[in-house]
Every structure is written in structure tokens, then in C-alpha cells.
C-alpha positions as CSV (number, residue, x, y, z in Angstrom):
1,M,-1.9,22.5,-3.7
2,S,0.9,22.4,-1.2
3,Y,0.5,20.5,2.1
4,E,2.5,18.6,4.7
5,I,2.8,14.8,4.9
6,V,3.6,13.2,8.2
7,Y,5.4,9.9,8.0
8,D,6.0,9.1,11.6
9,R,5.7,10.4,15.2
10,R,7.9,9.5,18.2
11,F,7.2,11.4,21.4
12,I,10.0,11.5,24.0
13,R,9.3,11.6,27.7
14,S,11.6,13.6,30.1
15,P,11.1,15.4,33.5
16,L,10.5,18.6,31.5
17,G,7.5,17.1,29.7
18,I,7.0,15.7,26.2
19,T,9.2,16.3,23.2
20,P,6.8,15.6,20.3
21,M,9.0,14.6,17.4
22,I,7.4,14.1,13.9
23,L,8.9,13.1,10.6
24,A,7.2,15.3,8.0
25,G,7.8,17.1,4.7
26,S,6.1,19.0,1.8
27,N,4.2,17.1,-0.9
28,N,5.9,19.1,-3.7
29,C,9.5,19.1,-2.7
30,Y,11.7,16.1,-3.6
31,E,15.1,14.8,-2.6
32,P,17.5,12.5,-4.4
33,M,18.0,8.9,-3.3
34,P,21.2,6.7,-3.5
35,N,19.6,4.6,-6.2
36,G,19.2,7.7,-8.5
37,R,15.5,8.1,-8.0
38,E,13.7,10.9,-6.1
39,R,11.2,10.9,-3.3
40,R,9.4,13.5,-1.3
41,E,11.7,15.3,1.2
42,R,11.2,14.7,4.9
43,S,13.0,15.5,8.1
44,W,12.5,15.1,11.9
45,S,11.5,18.2,14.0
46,P,9.6,18.9,17.2
47,L,5.9,19.8,16.8
48,F,5.2,23.5,17.4
49,N,8.9,24.1,17.6
50,D,8.8,23.2,21.3
51,P,11.5,20.9,22.8
52,A,9.5,19.9,25.9
53,I,5.9,20.6,26.9
54,P,3.7,19.2,29.6
55,E,0.9,16.9,28.3
56,E,-1.9,19.3,29.3
57,A,-0.3,22.2,27.6
58,L,0.4,20.2,24.5
59,M,-3.2,19.1,24.2
60,A,-4.3,22.7,24.8
61,R,-2.0,23.9,22.0
62,V,-3.5,21.3,19.7
63,R,-7.1,22.3,20.5
64,S,-6.2,26.0,19.9
65,C,-5.4,25.0,16.3
66,C,-8.9,23.6,15.8
67,G,-12.3,25.0,15.3
68,G,-11.7,26.9,12.1
69,Q,-13.0,26.3,8.6
70,F,-9.7,24.7,7.5
71,Q,-9.9,20.9,8.2
72,E,-6.8,19.6,6.4
73,H,-4.0,20.0,8.9
74,F,-1.7,17.5,7.2
75,K,-1.8,14.0,5.6
76,W,-1.3,11.0,7.7
77,H,-1.5,7.4,6.4
78,G,-2.7,8.7,3.0
79,K,-5.6,10.8,4.4
80,F,-6.1,14.4,5.4
81,V,-6.4,14.9,9.1
82,D,-9.3,17.1,10.4
83,D,-9.6,18.7,13.9
84,A,-10.8,15.4,15.5
85,G,-8.0,13.5,13.8
86,F,-5.4,16.1,14.9
87,V,-6.4,15.7,18.5
88,A,-6.4,11.9,18.2
89,F,-3.0,12.0,16.5
90,V,-1.3,13.8,19.3
91,R,-3.2,12.0,22.1
92,N,-2.1,8.6,20.6
93,G,1.4,10.0,20.4
94,V,1.3,10.9,24.1
95,K,0.2,7.4,25.0
96,G,3.2,5.9,23.2
97,T,5.8,8.2,24.8
98,L,9.2,6.7,25.5
99,T,12.4,7.9,27.1
100,L,15.4,8.5,24.9
101,E,17.0,5.4,26.4
102,E,13.9,3.3,25.5
103,L,13.9,4.6,22.0
104,Q,17.5,3.6,21.6
105,E,16.8,0.1,22.9
106,Y,13.6,-0.6,20.9
107,A,14.2,1.4,17.7
108,H,18.1,1.3,17.5
109,C,17.9,5.0,16.6
110,G,21.1,6.1,18.1
111,S,21.4,9.5,19.7
112,L,19.3,12.7,19.1
113,S,21.1,15.6,17.3
114,C,20.2,18.9,18.8
115,A,21.1,22.5,17.9
116,L,19.6,26.0,17.6
117,S,19.1,27.3,14.1
118,I,19.3,31.1,14.2
119,W,18.1,33.2,11.3
120,Y,18.5,37.0,11.1
121,R,15.8,39.2,9.7
122,N,16.6,41.4,6.7
123,S,19.9,39.8,6.1
124,N,19.4,37.9,2.9
125,G,19.2,34.5,4.6
126,T,22.1,34.8,6.9
127,N,21.9,32.1,9.6
128,R,24.1,30.1,12.0
129,R,23.8,27.2,14.5
130,E,24.5,27.3,18.2
131,L,24.6,24.6,20.9
132,S,25.1,21.8,18.4
133,R,25.3,18.6,20.4
134,T,24.4,15.0,20.3
135,V,22.4,13.7,23.3
136,G,22.1,10.1,24.2
137,T,20.4,10.1,27.6
138,T,17.5,11.8,29.3
139,D,19.8,13.8,31.6
140,E,21.7,15.1,28.5
141,L,18.5,16.0,26.8
142,V,17.2,18.0,29.9
143,Q,20.5,19.8,30.2
144,W,20.5,20.8,26.5
145,I,16.9,22.0,26.6
146,G,17.7,24.2,29.6
147,E,20.6,25.8,27.8
148,A,18.6,26.2,24.6
149,R,15.7,27.9,26.4
150,A,18.1,30.3,28.2
151,R,19.5,31.3,24.8
152,M,16.0,31.6,23.3
153,A,15.0,33.9,26.2
154,N,18.0,36.2,25.4
155,R,17.4,36.4,21.7
156,T,17.4,39.8,20.0
157,D,14.6,41.4,18.0
158,N,16.5,40.6,14.9
159,E,16.8,36.9,15.6
160,E,14.4,34.0,14.7
161,I,15.4,30.9,16.5
162,Y,14.3,27.3,15.8
163,Y,14.9,24.1,17.7
164,D,16.7,21.8,15.3
165,M,16.2,18.3,16.8
166,R,16.4,15.2,14.7
167,F,17.1,11.5,14.8
168,S,19.8,10.2,12.4
169,G,18.4,9.4,9.0
170,R,15.0,10.4,7.6
171,E,13.1,7.1,8.0
172,P,10.3,6.1,10.3
173,L,11.5,4.4,13.5
174,R,10.3,0.8,14.0
175,L,9.9,-0.4,17.5
176,Q,11.1,-4.0,17.4
177,G,12.2,-4.7,20.9
178,R,8.7,-4.4,22.5
179,N,7.3,-7.2,20.4
180,I,9.2,-10.3,21.8
181,I,9.0,-13.4,19.6
182,S,9.9,-16.6,21.3
183,G,11.8,-19.3,19.6
184,A,13.7,-19.3,16.3
185,V,13.4,-16.2,14.1
186,V,14.6,-14.8,10.8
187,A,15.7,-11.2,10.4
188,I,14.2,-9.0,7.7
189,K,15.6,-5.7,6.4
190,G,13.1,-3.9,4.2
191,K,12.0,-6.6,1.8
192,Y,15.2,-8.7,2.1
193,Y,15.9,-11.6,4.4
194,V,19.2,-11.7,6.2
195,S,21.3,-14.5,4.8
196,G,24.6,-13.8,6.5
197,C,26.2,-11.4,9.0
198,M,29.6,-10.5,10.4
199,P,31.1,-7.3,12.0
200,G,30.5,-4.4,9.6
201,K,28.8,-6.5,6.9
202,L,25.3,-7.7,6.3
203,E,24.3,-10.1,3.5
204,T,20.6,-10.2,2.4
205,T,18.5,-12.0,-0.2
206,M,15.0,-12.1,-1.5
207,D,15.2,-15.9,-1.7
208,V,13.4,-17.2,1.4
209,T,15.2,-20.5,1.1
210,K,18.5,-18.8,1.9
211,A,17.2,-16.9,5.0
212,M,19.5,-17.3,8.0
213,I,17.7,-18.8,11.0
214,F,18.6,-17.5,14.5
215,S,17.9,-19.4,17.7
216,G,16.1,-16.3,19.1
217,M,15.9,-12.5,19.0
218,D,18.7,-12.2,21.5
219,E,21.1,-14.2,19.2
220,A,20.0,-12.1,16.2
221,R,20.7,-8.8,18.0
222,Y,24.1,-10.1,19.2
223,R,25.3,-11.4,15.8
224,I,24.0,-8.6,13.6
225,D,26.2,-5.5,13.6
226,P,24.4,-2.7,15.6
227,Y,24.7,-0.4,12.5
228,F,22.3,-2.6,10.6
229,L,19.7,-3.2,13.4
230,R,17.8,0.0,12.7
231,G,14.7,-0.9,10.7
232,M,15.2,-4.6,11.3
233,R,12.2,-6.7,12.0
234,F,11.9,-10.3,13.0
235,M,9.5,-13.1,12.0
236,K,9.0,-16.6,13.5
237,A,11.1,-19.1,11.6
238,E,8.3,-21.5,11.5
239,N,6.2,-19.1,9.4
240,V,9.1,-18.5,7.0
241,K,9.8,-22.2,6.7
242,A,6.3,-22.7,5.4
243,R,7.1,-20.2,2.6
244,M,10.2,-22.2,1.7
245,G,8.0,-24.8,0.1
246,W,6.2,-22.3,-2.1
247,R,7.4,-23.0,-5.7
248,F,5.0,-21.1,-8.0
249,C,5.7,-17.7,-9.4
250,I,4.3,-15.3,-12.1
251,R,6.2,-14.7,-15.3
252,V,5.7,-12.1,-18.0
253,Q,4.6,-13.5,-21.3
254,G,5.3,-11.6,-24.5
255,G,6.6,-8.1,-25.3
256,S,10.0,-6.6,-24.4
257,R,9.9,-8.0,-20.9
258,D,9.2,-11.5,-21.9
259,G,10.6,-14.0,-19.5
260,M,10.9,-11.7,-16.5
261,Y,9.4,-12.6,-13.1
262,M,7.1,-10.6,-10.9
263,E,9.1,-9.4,-8.0
264,Q,6.8,-6.9,-6.2
265,L,3.5,-5.0,-6.7
266,T,3.2,-1.6,-5.1
267,R,0.3,0.9,-5.3
268,S,1.5,2.3,-8.7
269,R,4.3,0.1,-10.0
270,F,4.9,-3.5,-11.2
271,H,8.4,-4.6,-10.3
272,M,10.0,-7.3,-12.4
273,T,13.3,-9.2,-12.2
274,Y,15.3,-11.6,-14.4
275,H,16.4,-13.5,-11.3
276,Q,14.3,-16.5,-10.3
277,E,15.4,-16.4,-6.7
278,S,14.0,-12.8,-6.4
279,A,10.5,-13.7,-7.8
280,R,7.5,-13.5,-5.5
281,R,6.3,-17.0,-4.7
282,F,2.8,-18.4,-4.2
283,P,1.8,-21.6,-2.4
284,D,0.0,-23.2,-5.3
285,R,-1.0,-22.6,-8.9
286,M,-4.6,-21.6,-8.1
287,T,-3.5,-18.8,-5.8
288,A,-1.1,-17.4,-8.4
289,E,-3.7,-17.5,-11.1
290,R,-6.2,-15.8,-8.9
291,Y,-3.6,-13.1,-8.1
292,I,-3.2,-12.5,-11.8
293,E,-6.9,-12.2,-12.4
294,K,-7.6,-9.8,-9.5
295,R,-4.4,-7.7,-9.2
296,L,-2.6,-7.7,-12.5
297,K,-4.9,-8.3,-15.4
298,G,-5.5,-5.1,-17.4
299,R,-3.6,-2.8,-15.1
300,F,-0.2,-2.7,-16.8
301,S,1.1,-2.6,-20.4
302,V,2.1,-6.3,-20.3
303,P,0.8,-8.7,-23.0
304,G,0.2,-11.5,-20.6
305,F,1.2,-13.5,-17.6
306,S,1.9,-17.2,-17.0
307,V,2.3,-19.2,-13.8
308,Y,5.5,-21.2,-13.5
309,E,6.7,-23.8,-11.1
310,I,10.3,-23.5,-9.9
311,Q,12.0,-26.8,-9.5
312,Q,14.4,-27.5,-6.7
313,N,17.3,-27.8,-9.1
314,G,16.6,-24.3,-10.5
315,G,14.8,-25.5,-13.6
316,E,11.3,-24.4,-14.7
317,A,8.2,-26.3,-15.6
318,R,5.1,-24.6,-16.8
319,A,2.3,-25.2,-14.4
């Protein structure tokens, strides 16, 4: 069965109304990743192919899609969305609307790429793009929408026109700037701690003891190259310092992966590493053993697990 998966929503506010942007893709189409793996394809686009719509009209459009026997509009957070969920999905998106300038400040998403994608009927897939432009302010967005709507109104019967609007990249937009953390912080990119930064370069590590500590969020944003700020999140340094004393880790025992450390556990995969500094750490032996019993035992084709204590000098001692 084919269905759409929605990964993120970011509604943009302007004098013309709301631009309901969603990040979505098909469940059975895949795209290559830089690491050689594949993932489900996804891209940003405006909901209902509408670049700006008043809130009342948007909610009316949503309700017009409800009431039928079909109750699986798309998947969101791992669950199918029914009529009530669809209305709530859009209503919550409206509550979180931001201007384009606010999105750039809070999510470091850069500008919005806009164009008209024009397809011709009975032409074996012939298409072209018009009004391709990058907009970075609300005024520029309003101007582009006005020009695009004028072109849409003058389309011929042989043309099918779609609003091609997207943020750079195909990842969810994290809003960091609205959650202000006072005091010293560490910066985290994905699952890695920032350990060093300079113009055009970012050094990261999974070893929490090597995490770089900034005096505050302002210093972190100033010192980290803006190119790397997208997707960056911050954590109180005092919370990270507590983890620096965690010395226990889980190690594979037996089999072809003997001696490897547990790095990460996802919904379907058990990630391992030979590098001690990348191993997931636990505060004490009992916590690690309980994790093995509840989360690992019997789930993976691994002969066994052992708890090890990492010494400060890099050596190991079986706990």
C-alpha cells in the first residue's frame, strides 16, 4: 500500500495569509544518502498547492477533505492521521506560524526557493520552470506570490502549473532560538557534541568529555559558522558535565563482533563501534546491566553482552 509520510510542518505568515509548508514523501520511494545508504524520499512543498491562504479558508479546505470513509490521510509521527487528526494537524500548524524572518532566526533555514513548475498535457512529460527566485524576506515572498498568481491566472488549457516552494535541504527544521538556555551550554549536531569550531569548519565527537563548553548561546552562535547552525541544538553544560563522570559501557561478548562497544540503539538496529570514546555510557554498573536485560537480551544475533568500566587513562576493567 502506498501512502504519504509527513516529516515536518512549518507554516509561514505573511499579509496574504498562511503558506502551509510540509516536508513529506512517499513510503515506497527511496533516495540515496551520502553515506551510501538509502532512505525514503521527501521534499518541501505547500499544502494544497497554495502559496498563501487565509486561516479561515485553510481550515475550510481541510474540513472539505473530511467526512468520507477514507480515514488515513497520511502518516505523522508513526501513526495514520484520521479526519480529526488532520484538522488538529493544520490547526496546530496555524498556531505556530512564523514569518520568514523569524524562521531564519530560529531555525537557521536560510531563504525560501520559489518557482513555478509548468507541465504540458499530452507532451510526453515536457515541463519547464518560470519565476525561479530565492526569497529571504516577507516583502519578497509577497511580491513573488503576486507574480506567480498572475501567471497562474493566465495559464493555457494545455498547462498544469504547480507552486514549487521549498527550504534548502530535506530535513525537519528545528527551532532553537525560541528556547533560551541561560548560562554555559554545549552545542550538539545530530548525535555528536561540538568539540571545536572555526570559520568554515566544525569538529564533532561522540565523547562527551571532549565537548566544547560555551559561556552561553550567544557565544555559541557567534563562534560556530552559520553554515553549521541549522539543526544545531543546545544543552546546559551542567547537565553534560554530569555525564562526563559516567564510566560504564556495554561490550559485545563472543562472535564475529567480539570486543565491539554499543554505540546506539534505534528502533530496528543495534549500532556498534570499536572506538571506546564513541561508546554509549551509563552512570553505574546496575543501570547498564538493567539496560541489557530490558532492551538488548534476545533481540539481536549477538552471543552476549558484558558491562565494562572505562578508566580515565583509556584502559578497561571488567565491572
